[in-house]
C-alpha positions as a LaTeX table, in Angstrom:
\begin{tabular}{lrrr}
\hline
Residue & $x$ (\AA) & $y$ (\AA) & $z$ (\AA) \\
\hline
Met1 & 22.70 & $-156.37$ & 29.84 \\
His2 & 21.90 & $-153.49$ & 32.09 \\
Thr3 & 19.80 & $-153.36$ & 35.13 \\
Lys4 & 16.27 & $-152.03$ & 34.91 \\
Ser5 & 15.62 & $-149.54$ & 37.59 \\
Leu6 & 12.19 & $-148.98$ & 39.29 \\
Asn7 & 10.56 & $-145.70$ & 38.71 \\
Val8 & 8.59 & $-145.38$ & 41.93 \\
Ala9 & 5.98 & $-142.91$ & 42.75 \\
Ala10 & 7.58 & $-142.30$ & 46.20 \\
Ile11 & 10.06 & $-139.95$ & 44.48 \\
Asn12 & 7.93 & $-137.01$ & 44.35 \\
Gln13 & 10.26 & $-134.32$ & 45.11 \\
Asn14 & 9.68 & $-131.02$ & 43.37 \\
Leu15 & 12.70 & $-131.45$ & 40.97 \\
Asp16 & 13.02 & $-131.21$ & 37.27 \\
Trp17 & 15.35 & $-134.22$ & 36.98 \\
Asn18 & 14.39 & $-137.75$ & 36.25 \\
Phe19 & 15.44 & $-140.01$ & 39.19 \\
Ala20 & 14.98 & $-143.78$ & 39.53 \\
Val21 & 15.19 & $-146.00$ & 42.56 \\
His22 & 17.87 & $-148.73$ & 41.92 \\
Tyr23 & 16.05 & $-152.10$ & 42.14 \\
Gly24 & 18.76 & $-153.42$ & 44.38 \\
Val25 & 17.60 & $-151.03$ & 47.09 \\
Val26 & 14.05 & $-152.30$ & 46.94 \\
Glu27 & 15.56 & $-155.84$ & 46.85 \\
Tyr28 & 17.23 & $-155.03$ & 50.15 \\
Leu29 & 14.24 & $-153.33$ & 51.73 \\
Ala30 & 12.08 & $-156.30$ & 50.65 \\
Gly31 & 14.33 & $-158.62$ & 52.56 \\
Tyr32 & 15.78 & $-160.59$ & 49.74 \\
Asp33 & 18.62 & $-163.03$ & 50.71 \\
Pro34 & 21.80 & $-161.54$ & 48.95 \\
Ala35 & 23.45 & $-165.00$ & 48.75 \\
Glu36 & 20.73 & $-166.16$ & 46.21 \\
Ala37 & 21.90 & $-163.81$ & 43.53 \\
Trp38 & 25.63 & $-164.61$ & 44.07 \\
Asn39 & 24.88 & $-168.35$ & 43.86 \\
Val40 & 22.97 & $-167.82$ & 40.47 \\
Arg41 & 25.81 & $-165.79$ & 38.90 \\
Gly42 & 28.91 & $-167.33$ & 40.48 \\
Ile43 & 32.44 & $-165.70$ & 40.26 \\
Ser44 & 33.34 & $-166.75$ & 36.65 \\
Gly45 & 30.25 & $-165.77$ & 34.92 \\
Arg46 & 30.86 & $-168.86$ & 32.51 \\
Gly47 & 28.71 & $-171.68$ & 31.52 \\
Gly48 & 25.76 & $-169.58$ & 30.98 \\
Ser49 & 25.58 & $-168.24$ & 34.45 \\
Ser50 & 25.79 & $-164.63$ & 33.42 \\
Gln51 & 22.62 & $-165.03$ & 31.29 \\
Lys52 & 20.98 & $-166.99$ & 34.09 \\
Tyr53 & 21.59 & $-164.15$ & 36.42 \\
Phe54 & 20.28 & $-161.59$ & 33.96 \\
Asp55 & 17.06 & $-163.52$ & 33.65 \\
Tyr56 & 16.84 & $-163.98$ & 37.45 \\
Arg57 & 17.34 & $-160.18$ & 37.88 \\
Gln58 & 14.51 & $-159.36$ & 35.44 \\
Glu59 & 12.15 & $-161.75$ & 37.20 \\
Lys60 & 13.07 & $-160.07$ & 40.55 \\
Val61 & 12.37 & $-156.68$ & 38.94 \\
Val62 & 8.81 & $-157.83$ & 38.04 \\
Glu63 & 8.32 & $-159.22$ & 41.49 \\
Leu64 & 9.55 & $-156.17$ & 43.30 \\
Glu65 & 7.31 & $-153.87$ & 41.16 \\
Asp66 & 4.37 & $-155.98$ & 42.21 \\
Gln67 & 5.31 & $-155.85$ & 45.78 \\
Leu68 & 5.72 & $-152.13$ & 45.81 \\
Lys69 & 2.17 & $-151.73$ & 44.48 \\
Asn70 & 0.68 & $-154.15$ & 47.08 \\
Ser71 & 2.78 & $-153.65$ & 50.27 \\
Gln72 & 2.32 & $-150.40$ & 52.23 \\
Glu73 & 4.99 & $-151.62$ & 54.68 \\
Leu74 & 7.63 & $-151.82$ & 51.80 \\
Gln75 & 6.44 & $-148.50$ & 50.46 \\
Asn76 & 7.06 & $-147.01$ & 53.95 \\
Lys77 & 10.50 & $-148.50$ & 54.06 \\
Leu78 & 11.25 & $-147.03$ & 50.83 \\
Asp79 & 9.92 & $-143.60$ & 51.73 \\
Asp80 & 12.30 & $-143.70$ & 54.70 \\
Phe81 & 15.26 & $-144.73$ & 52.67 \\
Leu82 & 14.60 & $-142.12$ & 50.06 \\
Glu83 & 14.19 & $-139.35$ & 52.71 \\
Glu84 & 17.84 & $-140.04$ & 53.64 \\
Cys85 & 18.98 & $-140.27$ & 50.06 \\
Phe86 & 17.54 & $-136.90$ & 49.20 \\
Thr87 & 19.06 & $-135.30$ & 52.32 \\
Leu88 & 22.52 & $-136.57$ & 51.28 \\
Phe89 & 21.87 & $-135.65$ & 47.53 \\
Asn90 & 21.17 & $-132.13$ & 48.70 \\
Ala91 & 24.26 & $-132.12$ & 50.91 \\
Phe92 & 26.23 & $-132.83$ & 47.69 \\
Arg93 & 24.47 & $-130.10$ & 45.91 \\
Asp94 & 25.13 & $-127.70$ & 48.77 \\
Glu95 & 28.76 & $-128.93$ & 49.17 \\
Asn96 & 27.93 & $-129.81$ & 52.82 \\
Gln97 & 31.13 & $-131.74$ & 53.45 \\
Gln98 & 30.45 & $-132.26$ & 57.17 \\
Met99 & 27.39 & $-134.39$ & 56.28 \\
Ile100 & 28.95 & $-136.01$ & 53.22 \\
Asp101 & 31.88 & $-137.12$ & 55.41 \\
Gln102 & 29.62 & $-139.18$ & 57.66 \\
Tyr103 & 29.28 & $-141.50$ & 54.67 \\
Leu104 & 32.93 & $-141.73$ & 53.63 \\
Asp105 & 34.32 & $-142.91$ & 56.84 \\
Lys106 & 35.76 & $-146.08$ & 55.13 \\
Glu107 & 38.32 & $-147.06$ & 52.50 \\
Phe108 & 36.69 & $-147.84$ & 49.25 \\
Tyr109 & 38.26 & $-150.40$ & 46.84 \\
Phe110 & 36.72 & $-149.92$ & 43.51 \\
Ile111 & 37.47 & $-152.40$ & 40.84 \\
Leu112 & 37.46 & $-151.00$ & 37.27 \\
Gly113 & 38.31 & $-152.42$ & 33.79 \\
Ala114 & 36.91 & $-154.00$ & 30.63 \\
Asp115 & 34.53 & $-156.81$ & 30.91 \\
Arg116 & 36.10 & $-160.36$ & 31.23 \\
Thr117 & 39.32 & $-159.07$ & 32.85 \\
Gly118 & 38.90 & $-160.87$ & 36.18 \\
Gly119 & 36.96 & $-158.10$ & 38.01 \\
Thr120 & 34.54 & $-160.48$ & 39.92 \\
Phe121 & 37.59 & $-162.68$ & 40.82 \\
Met122 & 39.32 & $-159.51$ & 42.22 \\
Leu123 & 36.23 & $-158.63$ & 44.13 \\
Lys124 & 36.18 & $-162.05$ & 45.70 \\
Glu125 & 39.97 & $-162.04$ & 46.44 \\
Leu126 & 40.08 & $-158.50$ & 47.89 \\
Ser127 & 37.28 & $-159.33$ & 50.09 \\
Arg128 & 38.79 & $-162.38$ & 51.52 \\
Ala129 & 42.01 & $-160.38$ & 52.32 \\
Leu130 & 40.09 & $-157.57$ & 53.94 \\
Asp131 & 37.52 & $-159.84$ & 55.72 \\
Trp132 & 34.79 & $-158.09$ & 53.87 \\
Ser133 & 31.77 & $-160.44$ & 53.54 \\
Tyr134 & 30.63 & $-159.34$ & 49.99 \\
Gln135 & 28.17 & $-162.28$ & 49.80 \\
Asn136 & 26.23 & $-160.77$ & 52.65 \\
Leu137 & 25.44 & $-157.75$ & 50.59 \\
His138 & 23.31 & $-157.45$ & 47.48 \\
Met139 & 24.97 & $-158.33$ & 44.28 \\
Ser140 & 22.91 & $-155.81$ & 42.42 \\
Ile141 & 24.49 & $-153.08$ & 44.26 \\
Leu142 & 27.97 & $-154.38$ & 45.06 \\
His143 & 28.63 & $-155.70$ & 41.56 \\
Glu144 & 28.74 & $-153.64$ & 38.35 \\
His145 & 24.96 & $-153.21$ & 38.18 \\
Met146 & 25.12 & $-150.11$ & 40.21 \\
Pro147 & 25.07 & $-147.37$ & 38.94 \\
Asp148 & 22.69 & $-148.59$ & 36.30 \\
Phe149 & 23.04 & $-145.53$ & 34.21 \\
Asp150 & 24.03 & $-146.58$ & 30.53 \\
Ile151 & 27.39 & $-144.92$ & 30.11 \\
Glu152 & 28.63 & $-147.31$ & 27.66 \\
Glu153 & 29.78 & $-146.40$ & 24.17 \\
Pro154 & 29.48 & $-144.57$ & 21.86 \\
Asp155 & 28.30 & $-141.60$ & 24.19 \\
Ala156 & 31.11 & $-141.99$ & 26.84 \\
Ile157 & 30.84 & $-138.52$ & 28.02 \\
Gly158 & 27.01 & $-138.37$ & 28.22 \\
Trp159 & 26.94 & $-138.44$ & 32.02 \\
Arg160 & 28.07 & $-134.81$ & 31.97 \\
Lys161 & 24.72 & $-133.63$ & 30.72 \\
Pro162 & 22.89 & $-132.11$ & 33.59 \\
Asp163 & 19.96 & $-134.56$ & 33.59 \\
Asn164 & 22.39 & $-137.52$ & 33.46 \\
Tyr165 & 24.76 & $-136.04$ & 36.01 \\
Tyr166 & 22.15 & $-135.84$ & 38.61 \\
Tyr167 & 20.58 & $-139.21$ & 37.70 \\
Leu168 & 24.20 & $-140.79$ & 38.19 \\
Leu169 & 24.73 & $-138.79$ & 41.35 \\
Phe170 & 21.46 & $-140.09$ & 42.79 \\
Gln171 & 22.58 & $-143.62$ & 42.10 \\
Ile172 & 25.75 & $-143.18$ & 43.94 \\
Val173 & 23.94 & $-141.62$ & 46.76 \\
Gln174 & 21.80 & $-144.59$ & 47.03 \\
Phe175 & 25.01 & $-146.88$ & 47.36 \\
Leu176 & 26.32 & $-144.70$ & 50.03 \\
Val177 & 23.16 & $-144.77$ & 52.14 \\
Tyr178 & 22.82 & $-148.61$ & 51.56 \\
Ile179 & 26.44 & $-149.11$ & 52.78 \\
Asn180 & 25.89 & $-146.76$ & 55.80 \\
Arg181 & 22.85 & $-148.75$ & 56.76 \\
Val182 & 23.90 & $-152.21$ & 56.24 \\
Val183 & 27.64 & $-152.22$ & 57.24 \\
Pro184 & 28.09 & $-149.06$ & 59.29 \\
Glu185 & 30.97 & $-150.37$ & 61.38 \\
Glu186 & 32.98 & $-151.89$ & 58.51 \\
Glu187 & 36.38 & $-150.33$ & 57.73 \\
Tyr188 & 36.47 & $-151.42$ & 54.16 \\
Val189 & 34.25 & $-151.54$ & 51.08 \\
Val190 & 34.93 & $-153.52$ & 48.05 \\
Lys191 & 32.79 & $-152.88$ & 44.94 \\
Lys192 & 33.11 & $-153.83$ & 41.23 \\
Thr193 & 32.12 & $-150.88$ & 39.26 \\
Arg194 & 31.29 & $-149.30$ & 35.76 \\
Phe195 & 32.98 & $-146.00$ & 37.11 \\
Ser196 & 35.58 & $-146.09$ & 34.32 \\
Lys197 & 33.35 & $-143.59$ & 32.30 \\
Cys198 & 32.68 & $-141.12$ & 35.10 \\
Met199 & 36.01 & $-141.04$ & 37.02 \\
Gln200 & 35.93 & $-137.22$ & 37.38 \\
Leu201 & 32.61 & $-137.40$ & 39.37 \\
Ile202 & 33.74 & $-140.51$ & 41.34 \\
Asp203 & 37.05 & $-138.83$ & 42.21 \\
Tyr204 & 35.27 & $-135.69$ & 43.34 \\
Ile205 & 33.12 & $-137.55$ & 45.72 \\
Phe206 & 35.60 & $-140.07$ & 47.20 \\
Gly207 & 38.91 & $-138.25$ & 46.78 \\
Asp208 & 41.71 & $-139.95$ & 48.76 \\
Lys209 & 39.24 & $-142.53$ & 50.33 \\
Ala210 & 39.24 & $-144.47$ & 47.15 \\
Tyr211 & 41.62 & $-147.06$ & 45.68 \\
Tyr212 & 41.10 & $-147.85$ & 42.09 \\
Ile213 & 42.05 & $-151.45$ & 41.11 \\
Val214 & 42.11 & $-151.45$ & 37.26 \\
Thr215 & 42.20 & $-154.95$ & 35.78 \\
Val216 & 43.83 & $-155.29$ & 32.44 \\
Arg217 & 43.83 & $-158.16$ & 29.94 \\
His218 & 44.65 & $-158.58$ & 26.30 \\
Pro219 & 41.60 & $-157.74$ & 24.15 \\
Ala220 & 41.99 & $-161.11$ & 22.18 \\
Ala221 & 41.32 & $-163.11$ & 25.39 \\
Ile222 & 38.52 & $-160.70$ & 26.38 \\
Asn223 & 36.96 & $-161.14$ & 22.90 \\
Ala224 & 37.16 & $-164.92$ & 23.21 \\
Ser225 & 35.76 & $-164.81$ & 26.66 \\
Arg226 & 32.91 & $-162.55$ & 25.70 \\
Met227 & 31.91 & $-164.91$ & 22.80 \\
Glu228 & 32.02 & $-167.93$ & 25.08 \\
Thr229 & 29.83 & $-166.31$ & 27.76 \\
Gly230 & 27.36 & $-164.98$ & 25.20 \\
Ala231 & 28.20 & $-161.31$ & 25.74 \\
Thr232 & 28.39 & $-160.76$ & 21.90 \\
Gly233 & 25.03 & $-162.37$ & 21.24 \\
Glu234 & 24.20 & $-165.92$ & 20.13 \\
Val235 & 25.49 & $-165.58$ & 16.71 \\
Val236 & 28.69 & $-163.81$ & 15.48 \\
Asp237 & 29.00 & $-164.03$ & 11.80 \\
Asp238 & 32.14 & $-161.95$ & 11.50 \\
Val239 & 34.72 & $-162.86$ & 14.12 \\
Lys240 & 37.25 & $-160.17$ & 13.06 \\
Arg241 & 34.54 & $-157.53$ & 13.11 \\
Glu242 & 33.63 & $-158.57$ & 16.62 \\
Gly243 & 37.32 & $-158.44$ & 17.62 \\
Lys244 & 37.54 & $-154.90$ & 16.31 \\
Arg245 & 34.55 & $-153.92$ & 18.47 \\
Thr246 & 36.03 & $-155.52$ & 21.57 \\
Leu247 & 39.12 & $-153.63$ & 20.87 \\
Tyr248 & 37.36 & $-150.42$ & 20.61 \\
Leu249 & 35.49 & $-151.04$ & 23.93 \\
Trp250 & 38.86 & $-151.99$ & 25.50 \\
Gln251 & 40.26 & $-148.61$ & 24.41 \\
Thr252 & 37.29 & $-146.68$ & 25.51 \\
Val253 & 37.40 & $-148.09$ & 29.09 \\
Tyr254 & 41.02 & $-147.52$ & 29.76 \\
Arg255 & 41.00 & $-144.08$ & 27.90 \\
Glu256 & 38.09 & $-142.77$ & 29.89 \\
Ile257 & 39.74 & $-143.73$ & 33.25 \\
Val258 & 42.32 & $-140.98$ & 32.74 \\
Arg259 & 40.27 & $-138.52$ & 30.52 \\
Asp260 & 40.27 & $-135.97$ & 33.23 \\
Gly261 & 43.93 & $-136.61$ & 34.61 \\
Gln262 & 45.13 & $-138.51$ & 37.57 \\
Pro263 & 42.60 & $-139.03$ & 40.30 \\
Glu264 & 43.30 & $-138.21$ & 43.87 \\
Gly265 & 42.79 & $-141.77$ & 45.00 \\
Leu266 & 45.48 & $-144.34$ & 44.43 \\
Ile267 & 45.13 & $-146.06$ & 40.96 \\
Leu268 & 46.64 & $-149.46$ & 40.43 \\
Pro269 & 46.43 & $-151.15$ & 37.02 \\
Ile270 & 46.81 & $-154.89$ & 37.43 \\
Gln271 & 47.48 & $-157.17$ & 34.50 \\
Phe272 & 45.59 & $-160.46$ & 34.17 \\
Gly273 & 47.55 & $-163.54$ & 34.83 \\
Ser274 & 50.85 & $-163.63$ & 36.82 \\
Gly275 & 50.58 & $-159.81$ & 37.53 \\
Met276 & 47.25 & $-160.38$ & 39.20 \\
Asp277 & 48.72 & $-163.21$ & 41.34 \\
Glu278 & 51.61 & $-161.20$ & 42.45 \\
Phe279 & 49.42 & $-158.25$ & 43.34 \\
Leu280 & 47.09 & $-160.46$ & 45.47 \\
Ala281 & 50.08 & $-162.14$ & 47.18 \\
Asp282 & 51.43 & $-158.72$ & 48.23 \\
Phe283 & 47.90 & $-157.40$ & 49.20 \\
Phe284 & 47.25 & $-160.45$ & 51.39 \\
Ala285 & 50.50 & $-160.06$ & 53.14 \\
His286 & 50.15 & $-156.38$ & 53.62 \\
His287 & 46.75 & $-156.84$ & 55.25 \\
Asn288 & 48.06 & $-159.77$ & 57.38 \\
Ala289 & 45.17 & $-161.98$ & 55.79 \\
Ser290 & 44.82 & $-165.30$ & 57.63 \\
Val291 & 44.22 & $-167.19$ & 54.20 \\
Glu292 & 46.19 & $-167.46$ & 50.86 \\
Pro293 & 44.92 & $-165.88$ & 47.64 \\
Asp294 & 43.57 & $-168.03$ & 44.93 \\
Lys295 & 45.36 & $-168.18$ & 41.67 \\
Cys296 & 44.16 & $-166.46$ & 38.50 \\
His297 & 42.57 & $-169.03$ & 36.17 \\
Ile298 & 43.95 & $-168.92$ & 32.55 \\
Thr299 & 42.08 & $-170.76$ & 29.67 \\
Glu300 & 43.92 & $-172.08$ & 26.86 \\
Arg301 & 42.59 & $-171.06$ & 23.40 \\
Asp302 & 43.49 & $-170.83$ & 19.80 \\
Tyr303 & 43.54 & $-167.13$ & 18.55 \\
Asp304 & 43.94 & $-165.47$ & 15.24 \\
Tyr305 & 47.57 & $-164.27$ & 15.97 \\
Asp306 & 47.82 & $-162.60$ & 12.55 \\
Phe307 & 44.98 & $-160.12$ & 13.63 \\
Trp308 & 45.80 & $-159.70$ & 17.25 \\
Thr309 & 49.56 & $-159.11$ & 16.74 \\
Ser310 & 49.00 & $-156.73$ & 13.79 \\
Asp311 & 50.13 & $-153.09$ & 13.87 \\
Tyr312 & 46.50 & $-152.01$ & 14.07 \\
Val313 & 45.97 & $-153.87$ & 17.38 \\
Val314 & 49.32 & $-153.20$ & 18.87 \\
Asn315 & 49.22 & $-149.39$ & 17.97 \\
Ser316 & 45.70 & $-149.18$ & 19.39 \\
Met317 & 46.93 & $-150.53$ & 22.72 \\
Glu318 & 50.10 & $-148.27$ & 22.68 \\
Trp319 & 47.88 & $-145.24$ & 22.23 \\
Val320 & 46.27 & $-146.05$ & 25.54 \\
Arg321 & 49.64 & $-146.49$ & 27.38 \\
Met322 & 50.75 & $-143.08$ & 25.95 \\
Leu323 & 47.56 & $-141.47$ & 27.28 \\
Trp324 & 48.30 & $-142.71$ & 30.76 \\
Gln325 & 51.87 & $-141.57$ & 30.34 \\
Leu326 & 50.60 & $-138.08$ & 29.73 \\
His327 & 49.36 & $-138.06$ & 33.33 \\
Glu328 & 52.46 & $-139.67$ & 34.70 \\
Leu329 & 50.78 & $-142.99$ & 35.12 \\
Glu330 & 52.07 & $-146.33$ & 34.08 \\
Phe331 & 49.82 & $-148.69$ & 31.92 \\
Pro332 & 50.77 & $-152.27$ & 31.47 \\
Val333 & 50.06 & $-152.98$ & 27.80 \\
Pro334 & 49.50 & $-156.81$ & 27.75 \\
Glu335 & 52.04 & $-158.63$ & 25.60 \\
Glu336 & 50.74 & $-162.17$ & 26.16 \\
Ile337 & 47.35 & $-163.22$ & 25.30 \\
Leu338 & 45.94 & $-164.82$ & 28.41 \\
\hline
\end{tabular}
C-alpha cells in the first residue's frame, strides 16, 4: 500500500525529470491535525488499523487535490514551500555543502527493516527517550510513506536510474524542508523509513549525522503478522508459497542495506524480542530519559516448523549474515520465532 503523491501544476520548473509533491506536504500546508492520522493507524497496525489508515489516506488525497484546485491561499503556500525545495534540490546538484548543512544540523535516527518487525514501536520508544513529539508531526512524512517512490522488489536497484534518482532526491528534499520548518530547534529527528533500498543515496546525504536502527525478526513471525494484518491480501490459498515470498522480501531488505558497503552513519541491527528490550533499556539510560521503555509485545502462534526450520530457510538467512560479515558488520540471524 503505497502513498499516492500529488502531481501539482506549481512544479513548473524547466526540468526534464518528473517530480511529485508528496501529499504529506500538502496535508501540512493545509493545516491538517497530525494526531488524527496517528490515531487512525495506531502503533501496532493490527485489528485492521493499517487498512483503515490506507483508506483514510486515500480519502485525504482526494480532499487535498480538491483544495489545491479551489484555494489560492493553499496554492501560494505550496509555491513558497516548493521554491525552498528547489533551492535545496539544486544545492545537492551543485554540491553546495554550506547550504545543505543548514538542513542537517540534527541527529537523524532512521528505523529500517522488513515489515512487521516492530519499526513503529521503535519509532514510539526512541521518540519517548529523546523527548521527540512524533505525534505532532504528520505521519505521512514521519512514517514509512515518505519517500513514496516504489522501490520494492523486484527492481530493488531501480532508484539509480536518472529519472528515479532525482524523483527520490526531491522526496528527501521535501522531508528536510518540512523538518526545518516545523521543528527547526529540535536536536533529534526520528523517522521510520523505506531507505533500506537506497542506502547509498541516504548515506551520501546524511553521512555521520544518521543512526540506522535496523529491526530484525524471524520471517516466520513476519509472515504470520502480515497475514493477520491483511498485508498479503484477503485470501492466501498457498501458505507455504506466501512464506517463501516473505522470506524473499526479508532477504531483499537486509541485503540491500549493505549492498554498497558499510555506511558512514552508525548502523545498529536490533533483534525483535528481548534484544529490542535490552537495546531500549540501554538507550533510555544513555539519554537520561525520565520514563521507562515499554516492552516488546510477542504474540504466541502456531508455526509450520518443518518449513521454517528447513535448510532452505536457514541457509537463506545465513546468506544475509555472510553478506554483512563481508563488510565487517554483525547481523543477528533470528533463531527463535517470535
